[in-house]
TORTOR-148211 format. One line per 10 residues: number of its first residue (from 1); their letters; for each residue x, y, z of C-alpha. Coordinates in steps of 0.02 Angstrom, whole numbers, plus 50000, padded with zeros to 5 digits. Example, Ala and Ser with C-alpha at 12.3 -4.5 7.8 and 13.67 -1.06 7.14 Angstrom:
1> as> 50615 49775 50390 | 50684 49947 50357
END
This chain:
1> mtndlinsae> 45236 52112 49944 | 45089 52028 49928 | 44918 52103 49972 | 44895 51991 50112 | 45054 52030 50199 | 45027 52228 50167 | 44865 52205 50262 | 44929 52097 50399 | 45077 52238 50410 | 44949 52391 50409
11> maieqaqqgv> 44846 52289 50543 | 45002 52253 50644 | 45061 52434 50636 | 44899 52504 50704 | 44897 52367 50861 | 45075 52403 50890 | 45051 52599 50897 | 44907 52539 51019 | 45005 52442 51128 | 44898 52276 51088
21> lsltelmtla> 45002 52186 50979 | 45079 52016 51038 | 45269 51973 51043 | 45238 51828 50957 | 45141 51916 50833 | 45263 52033 50800 | 45409 51906 50789 | 45296 51797 50666 | 45258 51950 50548 | 45440 52027 50557
31> erllgkneta> 45489 51856 50499 | 45384 51864 50346 | 45426 52042 50293 | 45616 52002 50307 | 45580 51845 50198 | 45508 51968 50079 | 45672 52086 50085 | 45548 52197 50184 | 45675 52246 50309 | 45640 52421 50330
41> saiklyqlwt> 45457 52378 50366 | 45505 52246 50491 | 45622 52391 50583 | 45473 52506 50581 | 45374 52378 50658 | 45493 52326 50803 | 45511 52518 50840 | 45326 52549 50845 | 45304 52394 50973 | 45453 52443 51081
51> ahtesalsya> 45390 52628 51089 | 45207 52577 51138 | 45209 52412 51220 | 45243 52378 51407 | 45304 52204 51422 | 45417 52100 51530 | 45485 52043 51373 | 45533 52191 51287 | 45714 52158 51313 | 45691 52005 51171
61> affnlgaimi> 45614 52139 51045 | 45750 52267 51078 | 45881 52110 51033 | 45786 52056 50877 | 45785 52241 50826 | 45968 52257 50844 | 46015 52093 50751 | 45907 52160 50603 | 45996 52321 50605 | 46170 52260 50623
71> ntgdvhgaeq> 46143 52153 50462 | 46091 52316 50381 | 46241 52397 50433 | 46165 52527 50551 | 46289 52491 50688 | 46245 52646 50799 | 46056 52598 50787 | 46100 52410 50835 | 46199 52480 50978 | 46070 52581 51042
81> afrqsvslkp> 45942 52435 51033 | 46062 52307 51104 | 46097 52433 51248 | 45905 52434 51287 | 45906 52257 51288 | 46047 52232 51425 | 45971 52379 51514 | 45818 52284 51542 | 45882 52111 51568 | 46075 52133 51621
91> dfaqarlnlg> 46094 51940 51622 | 46052 51916 51443 | 46219 51856 51384 | 46179 51842 51196 | 46134 52030 51200 | 46290 52078 51279 | 46386 51974 51177 | 46314 52061 51032 | 46332 52226 51099 | 46525 52182 51122
101> ltlermgdtp> 46531 52128 50926 | 46443 52291 50878 | 46551 52407 50993 | 46708 52312 50921 | 46644 52369 50731 | 46645 52538 50793 | 46819 52534 50863 | 46755 52543 51057 | 46891 52405 51100 | 46863 52434 51297
111> galeqwrsvl> 46672 52450 51276 | 46671 52258 51173 | 46804 52190 51308 | 46681 52254 51450 | 46522 52188 51386 | 46603 52004 51348 | 46695 52008 51523 | 46534 52037 51597 | 46447 51891 51529 | 46586 51783 51618
121> nfqkaadrds> 46500 51841 51769 | 46341 51722 51718 | 46313 51554 51775 | 46396 51459 51617 | 46228 51342 51609 | 46115 51488 51570 | 46189 51515 51400 | 46342 51408 51370 | 46367 51459 51183 | 46366 51639 51217
131> ylsslnnlgr> 46486 51608 51376 | 46598 51503 51262 | 46593 51648 51118 | 46634 51772 51239 | 46784 51680 51309 | 46844 51669 51140 | 46814 51835 51087 | 46902 51903 51223 | 47057 51786 51190 | 47053 51860 50993
141> llltrnelpe> 47051 52048 51051 | 47168 52027 51192 | 47280 51958 51076 | 47282 52097 50955 | 47311 52211 51094 | 47451 52107 51150 | 47381 52079 51324 | 47446 51895 51306 | 47424 51817 51477 | 47250 51860 51483
151> aeemlersli> 47212 51816 51304 | 47286 51643 51364 | 47181 51633 51502 | 47027 51659 51401 | 47075 51537 51275 | 47120 51405 51394 | 46956 51434 51490 | 46856 51412 51325 | 46956 51236 51291 | 46926 51170 51467
161> lqpdqpevlq> 46724 51217 51425 | 46734 51128 51258 | 46898 51048 51200 | 46827 51012 51020 | 46877 51180 50951 | 47030 51157 50829 | 47045 51332 50790 | 47059 51385 50958 | 47165 51257 51017 | 47296 51303 50884
171> qwvnlrkkqq> 47271 51491 50924 | 47304 51440 51109 | 47467 51333 51071 | 47544 51474 50967 | 47496 51592 51098 | 47611 51482 51228 | 47738 51488 51097 | 47739 51668 51078 | 47754 51679 51269 | 47895 51547 51254
181> kwpaydgkpl> 47801 51438 51367 | 47818 51296 51242 | 47859 51169 51314 | 47782 51195 51478 | 47923 51138 51569 | 48114 51150 51593 | 48201 50994 51509 | 48198 50887 51348 | 48024 50828 51293 | 47981 50640 51290
191> siliyapdyr> 47910 50555 51137 | 47778 50436 51182 | 47694 50314 51062 | 47518 50265 51119 | 47453 50102 51058 | 47279 50158 51056 | 47130 50079 50958 | 47022 50199 50837 | 46933 50329 50935 | 46743 50313 50975
201> ensagivvlh> 46673 50422 51121 | 46571 50270 51192 | 46725 50189 51268 | 46796 50263 51422 | 46960 50153 51396 | 46983 50224 51224 | 46942 50396 51269 | 47073 50411 51404 | 47220 50335 51291 | 47184 50481 51183
211> klchllnlag> 47156 50599 51299 | 47320 50546 51379 | 47400 50589 51215 | 47318 50768 51213 | 47376 50791 51386 | 47556 50753 51346 | 47556 50874 51198 | 47488 50999 51298 | 47626 50996 51422 | 47759 51007 51290
221> hhatvstqar> 47792 50831 51253 | 47787 50737 51076 | 47653 50608 51104 | 47532 50517 50965 | 47437 50357 50951 | 47451 50212 50831 | 47289 50232 50736 | 47231 50368 50616 | 47068 50370 50691 | 47074 50506 50794
231> apqylyddva> 46980 50635 50908 | 46952 50804 50806 | 46975 50893 50978 | 47155 50821 51034 | 47311 50859 50990 | 47432 50740 50916 | 47615 50750 50870 | 47670 50619 50753 | 47850 50669 50778 | 47825 50531 50909
241> ytheavailp> 47784 50391 50789 | 47959 50310 50806 | 48034 50156 50867 | 48142 50264 50989 | 47976 50329 51067 | 47922 50254 51238 | 47770 50142 51208 | 47606 50146 51315 | 47530 49987 51295 | 47346 49968 51340
251> dvakssdcln> 47265 49786 51413 | 47202 49751 51251 | 47383 49766 51159 | 47494 49622 51131 | 47691 49642 51190 | 47740 49559 51022 | 47669 49697 50926 | 47761 49830 50998 | 47931 49869 50917 | 47989 49996 51058
261> ekavrwvllf> 48126 49944 51164 | 48056 50056 51311 | 47861 50025 51353 | 47744 50044 51485 | 47589 49942 51504 | 47427 50030 51565 | 47301 49925 51629 | 47114 49990 51586 | 47029 49824 51624 | 47063 49646 51698
271> pgalgqgdts> 47192 49564 51594 | 47122 49459 51444 | 46936 49505 51494 | 46902 49578 51322 | 46989 49413 51237 | 47128 49545 51154 | 47299 49573 51230 | 47401 49474 51345 | 47352 49410 51511 | 47509 49430 51597
281> yeeeliftyi> 47630 49573 51553 | 47814 49576 51552 | 47842 49766 51544 | 47962 49848 51672 | 47839 49980 51708 | 47660 49939 51748 | 47511 50059 51791 | 47325 50019 51824 | 47182 50122 51798 | 47097 50051 51957
291> ptyypsapef> 47182 49944 52094 | 47050 49805 52068 | 47110 49779 51884 | 47292 49741 51942 | 47323 49742 52126 | 47520 49754 52124 | 47533 49912 51993 | 47518 50075 52058 | 47362 50167 52011 | 47363 50291 51861
301> fissldtelf> 47201 50376 51825 | 47133 50499 51706 | 46933 50551 51710 | 46841 50521 51541 | 46691 50623 51611 | 46632 50770 51510 | 46557 50866 51663 | 46485 50990 51547 | 46383 50869 51444 | 46344 50756 51583
311> tnknqqrtip> 46232 50872 51707 | 46073 50872 51794 | 45955 50985 51700 | 45836 50960 51828 | 45690 50915 51724 | 45553 50788 51736 | 45598 50608 51750 | 45472 50509 51650 | 45571 50344 51642 | 45561 50265 51822
321> lakyigkfvd> 45698 50119 51772 | 45833 50090 51652 | 45977 49979 51647 | 46159 49942 51582 | 46228 49770 51567 | 46385 49800 51474 | 46517 49656 51468 | 46394 49559 51617 | 46265 49436 51602 | 46082 49502 51602
331> dnqypdipli> 45997 49393 51742 | 45818 49450 51683 | 45795 49524 51873 | 45731 49694 51781 | 45644 49626 51630 | 45549 49751 51504 | 45638 49920 51537 | 45741 50024 51416 | 45917 49959 51401 | 46071 50073 51369
341> trtwpesrqg> 46208 49978 51261 | 46346 50014 51153 | 46250 50080 51017 | 46108 50142 51087 | 46090 50302 51118 | 46177 50330 50974 | 46270 50496 51044 | 46351 50546 51198 | 46221 50702 51181 | 46084 50589 51163
351> ladflntvet> 46140 50488 51312 | 46152 50640 51403 | 45963 50694 51365 | 45916 50488 51400 | 45995 50503 51571 | 45905 50654 51615 | 45738 50588 51594 | 45782 50419 51697 | 45747 50397 51882 | 45848 50247 51932
361> lvcydpftal> 45992 50153 51830 | 46020 49968 51857 | 46203 49953 51811 | 46272 49782 51814 | 46456 49834 51773 | 46518 49903 51926 | 46695 49971 51829 | 46594 50069 51692 | 46615 50263 51681 | 46430 50255 51630
371> steaalcgck> 46376 50255 51818 | 46464 50414 51857 | 46392 50498 51705 | 46217 50446 51769 | 46253 50513 51940 | 46305 50673 51863 | 46139 50680 51768 | 46045 50657 51927 | 46006 50468 51925 | 45995 50360 52077
381> vigpdakpfv> 46118 50215 52019 | 46116 50057 52090 | 46185 49881 52061 | 46077 49730 52027 | 46082 49690 52206 | 46007 49869 52221 | 46165 49919 52318 | 46187 50116 52294 | 46334 50171 52182 | 46451 50298 52241
391> pdlresdpvt> 46507 50414 52087 | 46703 50414 52047 | 46751 50594 52041 | 46930 50564 52067 | 47065 50699 51993 | 47248 50671 51973 | 47404 50745 51882 | 47420 50611 51754 | 47558 50697 51653 | 47674 50711 51794
401> iltdairnkw> 47643 50540 51868 | 47690 50446 51705 | 47824 50569 51643 | 47923 50564 51818 | 47907 50371 51804 | 47977 50359 51644 | 48125 50475 51682 | 48169 50387 51833 | 48160 50215 51748 | 48258 50251 51597
411> gl> 48344 50410 51636 | 48283 50501 51504
END
């Protein structure tokens, strides 16, 4: 330890004993001590501070103390520190999560489960990561106790909250198989090949094609897509990659490219609007994403929305006006304002963050999911004619609608 650090530590110890050391000063010096492998000194400093300081933020100091102790292997000391943190702030999800992990290491499985279950009583938005980790830890530990139905419920709730968890998804699938819940219905599973473009998250049409594949597999069918550029959060079963499978063709696909005898057309945009695919359809079964695209076909809707990502953070809105043109023509009615494009913002998270700073979004495309995403983020959404937009929050049971239609049509 350098002389400067020694002097700082000695001064901080004296201030901590007097109860005049601020939490910021405590945390800063403790980090310096830990960086020099002076773990015992950091622990001593936290212990003195918590013993002599009255602060509304003491729960944070106890939490940090517990985190240091658990890293040294002092599980009993860590347990006491985390319990102090929770007693001072019962809704501190991260402390309850760590207390549960500590109790599990001590062999107190019921105590660990109790802490993680208590996290689920808090609002998800308050600490999403801790909420998610608690669900996963509950699923994992309940599985070891052979409490399979509740373990399945916890993992399923986790996947609904964040689908992009391949390990959790595989664990959930295996758990359902162990309970003989796979397939999820009585009957022969269908094989379905979806002619989908390469996955990209900024196209609602592409997202719902890959999501349909995922939902079909979750229901116990064999479904895959024609591309290898896939979404890591979704299930694909290449057993379905055969000419005998029922094909799902979006509007951008051509019937002549389909080698499958049985095919379903799913119209996700006006026929030929993107300059691709057929402008008229010969398939025996045709569905439309919304009635406007193909009025004579029944509606088949899957939401592309991520309602966890696109949510109103209730923060200050610093951008009065932004616009999205999409496939339409800019009439320059709203010049010199931020423009959302296919390439900006660069990520879905970036888009959600940006929308939370926008007061009003002018959306030229009346069919884009972006309008609803903006509304979910708290934006006022209007068209170029200044008419307000009504968010599209429809729900449906797409797997049942599609598979019932296929079975009725071809007797499968």
